[in-house]
N, C-alpha and C positions, 0 to 999 in steps of 0.2 A: 434623506433616502439616497441621494447621489453618492454621498460619502461612503455609505454602507456598501453600495454596489461596486464602487471603485475599489475600496479596501478589500472586499471579498474577492474581486477579480484578481487583484495583485497577489493575494494569498493563494488563490487557486493556481495561478501561473507559477508561483514559487514551488508549490507542491507538485505540479506536473513536471517541472524541471528536476526536482529531487527524485521523483519517481522514475523518470526516463534515465537519469544517471545511475540510479541504483539498479534498475533492470539491465542496463548496459554492462555494469560491473558484474552482476550475477551471470549474465550470458557469457561474458568473457571467461569468468571463473569456471563455469560448467564446461565450456568448450575446451579450455586448456587442461583442467584437472579431471574432468569426467572420464575421458578414455583411460587415464591412469588408474582411477578408482575402480573402473570396470574391470581392468586387468588384475589389479591387486586383490580385489574382493569380487570374484566372478558371480557369486550368488547374491551378495548384498551391496555391491557397488552402486547400483541405481538407487538403493535406499539412502545411502550416504549422500548422494547427489540431491535427492529430494529433501533431506534434512537441511542441507546447506541452502537450497532455494527457499524453503519455508522460513528459515531463520532470517535470510536476507530480506524477504518480503516483510517479515515482522519488523525488522529494523527500519525499513523504508517507511512503513506506516507509522511507526513510533515517532520518527523524525517529523513527519507531516503533522501529526497530532500536536507535537511540541511547537511547531511553527505557529499554528493557530493559537495555542495556549499562550505563547509569548505575546502575541497580539492582544489577546483579551486582557492579559495582565498589564501590558503597557498602556492600554487605553483606560485602565482603572475599573474594568468590569468585574474583577475578582479581587478578593481580599488577600489571597496568597497565590503563589505560583502552584502550589499543590492543588488548590481549588481550580485554578485555570487548566491544569493538566487533566484533572478529573472531568471537568465540564467538556473540554475539548475532545477527550477520548469518547465520552458518552455521545457527544454530538457527531463526531466523525464516523462512528460505527452505526449511526442512526438509531441507537438504542433509546436515547432521549428520555431519561427518567423524569426530568422536570423538577428535581429537587434544587437545582441551581438554575437560575434564569438570568437573562441579561436585561438591561434596561431597554426601553424603546429605541434608544439611540443606536444600539447594535444588534437588535433582534434579527433583522434581515440577514445580517452577516452570518449568524449561526445557521440559518437555513441554507445559505450558500455552502457552508462547511459540510453540511449533511449531503448535499448534492455532490460535492467534491469527493466525499468519502465513498459514496455509492459508485461513482465512476472509477476511482482509483482501485477499489476492491475488485471491481469487474475486470479492470486491466490486469491486476495481479492474478486473478483466477485464470484468465486466458493464457497468461504467461506460464503459470504452473501446469495447466493442462497440456500446453504445447511441449514443455520440457518432459513431462511424464509420457506423453505420446511418443516422443522421439525415442526415449529409452525402452518403452514397451515394444515398439517396432524393431528396434535394434536387437532385442532379446527374443524376438519371435512371439511375443505375447499378444501382438495386435498386428493384423495384416494391413498394409497400406491400401488405401482406396484405389480401385481400378477405375478407368475411365467409364466403364459400363455402370458403376454404382451410382 
């Protein structure tokens, strides 16, 4: 059990590092390119920005699912990398079909992956909402909160 907890913790740390770096890159991209896209496409510039952010978040989560998949495959829990990616994606999204299962040796690790997925998807949602809110306020589609609210 200790090995599962330790391995899962290391994988979670790797995913958090990846997520933080991806969000930092996305934020820098939006800050540097966003104003230009807004000027170039006054009606749909914010839509372009949201597309970039959503695709960036998708890439971040894909990398994280692959990190876990590589682990499952390296420890011999899956017969192919394809199966590892499938299992990892289903687990990371907490969908959990149950058609591929791990041995008792690594079952707890899969649970940690599901917890990791919930947290990272939540972080992504908060990021997306903040970017969206920034551009909505900028375009007058949403009023900033006053101190009285």
